[in-house]
N, C-alpha and C positions, 0 to 999 in steps of 0.2 A: 504492500499500500503505499498512495508517497505524501511524503507529508511535507507541507509548505510551512516558510515562517514568517510573519507579517514585520515587519520591525518602525516602529513611528519614535524617531527619533527626537530625542524635547528636552533640553537640558533642567527642565521644569518636573518634567513628568511622560519616560519615554515609552510606551507603550510596548508589547510584547503578546503576538497570538501565535499560535502552531496549529495548525489545521490538519486533520490525516484525510485523506478521500474517503470515499464512504457511500454501498449502495443503496443511499436511502438519497432523501431531495438535500441534506443536512451535511454539510464536511460533519469531525468526529472535532470536539474538541481538544485539542492536548494540552496545552497554555496558555491561561489567559494570565499575564503578572506587567503590572508596571512601576517600577524605577525609579526610583527616586531618593535622592544622595540627604545623609541624616541635616539638620542643618545646621550651619555655621563652616558645611564642607563647599568651596569656593575652587571657582575659577579651576586649571586643572585639571589640582583631586579631585573634584567634581566631574570631569572627563573622563580622569582615568575612571571612578568609581562605575558609575555609566559604559562607557564601553567596556571593560575585564565582564563585569556582569548578562552586557551582552554576547561575548564573546562564549563564554561561560554556559549560558542557554545552549546556542549553535555548537561548540563543543560534543554537549548533554545528550543534544537531540537528532544531529547529527541530523539537518534536513536534506530532504532531496533538489526543494529550491528554498530560500531566500529571497526574500523584496525585503527592501529599503528606501520608504520614499523618499526620492530626492533631496534637494536644497532648497526651498519655499521661503525665501528669506524676505519676512518683515520689517521692514524695519519704519514701524513705524517704533516694535517693539528693541529699536536699534542699539540698545546696553547691550540684549542676546544677540546675538549676529555673531555673536565673534565665539564666543562658546558656543556655537550652533554650527558655526562652518567649523568649525576646531574639531569639536568632537563628529563630526561628520567623517571627515577628513581622517582621525582617528581607524573611528571603524575600520574605513572602506581601507584601508594602510594598513589592516592584523587584517584583516579577510583577505586581502592578498596574499599576504605572509600564508599564511595557511593555506593559499592554492582552490581559497570557496571564488565560488562564482555566485553573481546577486542581480536582478533586476535593478531599474532602478528609478518609475515612477514616478513622475511630477505631482504635486495635492491637487493639480486641478485631474488631472488621469485617472488619481485614485478617484474622485468623488463624481467622478461619470460613470465610472468604472458599478459604482455602486448606486447610485440615486440616479446616476442617468444627467446627469446637471454637474458640469465643473464648478461651478462656485455654489455647490450649497455652504450649509455652516455648519459649524460639527457637532448641535443639536441635531438637527436633520439626520446624520450619517449613521450617529444614533440609531435613529426613527428608521431608517433603510437598513441596518444589518438586525434590526428587530421582525421588520418586512419581511423581509427575503432569504434568513436563514431562521428566523425565528431564537436568535442571539442578545440576547438582554448586556448590553459591556456593563465593565464596571464606571466605564469611565469611557470622558470625548477619544482618550489618545489609544484602551483600547477595543476602540470598536476601527479608525482606521488600522491600530495593527492588523483586525478581526479584514477589513476590506482589506492586507495591502497582503493577505498569507492568500485569501483565496482570487484576487490576482493572479497569485502565483500558484495556486489547482489549474487553474480556468486557460492558464502560459503551456503548462501541459494534457489542457485536457482531458482535466478527472472532476471538472465539476458539473455537476447537475444545474438542467434547469435557469440556464441562462443564454443569454441574449446574443441572437447573430450579434450586434456593437459588442455587448462585451466580450465576446470570443476578439473578434477584432482586435480591441485596443490589451489586450494582452501580449496576440499575437503580435505586436509591432513594435514590445516593450525588447530589445537588442540586450542583451547576455553583459554584463557586462566586470571584468575582472581587475580593473583600472583603474 
């Protein structure tokens, strides 16, 4: 059975969801976790903690496909942009060192895949994950990670009940290793 790991990187709360293909309408939930750093852990120490926890999950689960939300830099939150880029760069570097490959969809592609609209808000993502796959997400970060993991299953043609548009979106994503 194919397992897909969705990673929604964030400095405030990184969402991790692993899904396994199923014979039924909904994929099996293997893991749902939100990674947060303890209060007072800042800067590169925070980035290191998050990246190492993500890599630990990857090593433990050994997913067949990894999907990391691509950079989406909101200048309205300029103070977190540098740390988000550091986290994304370090995570991708560690995956590259391990010889891993991943899909890297932009946030708008994720939103369009899940909701049909590339500009959906966080609460809409949670609602559509529930509506489409019957999963009540622990947070908006894990809802995004759920959608990312679903993209991974769809990219391997292992997700039931998806539209042609959803299949097309997942099939267009290039596999990254750098």
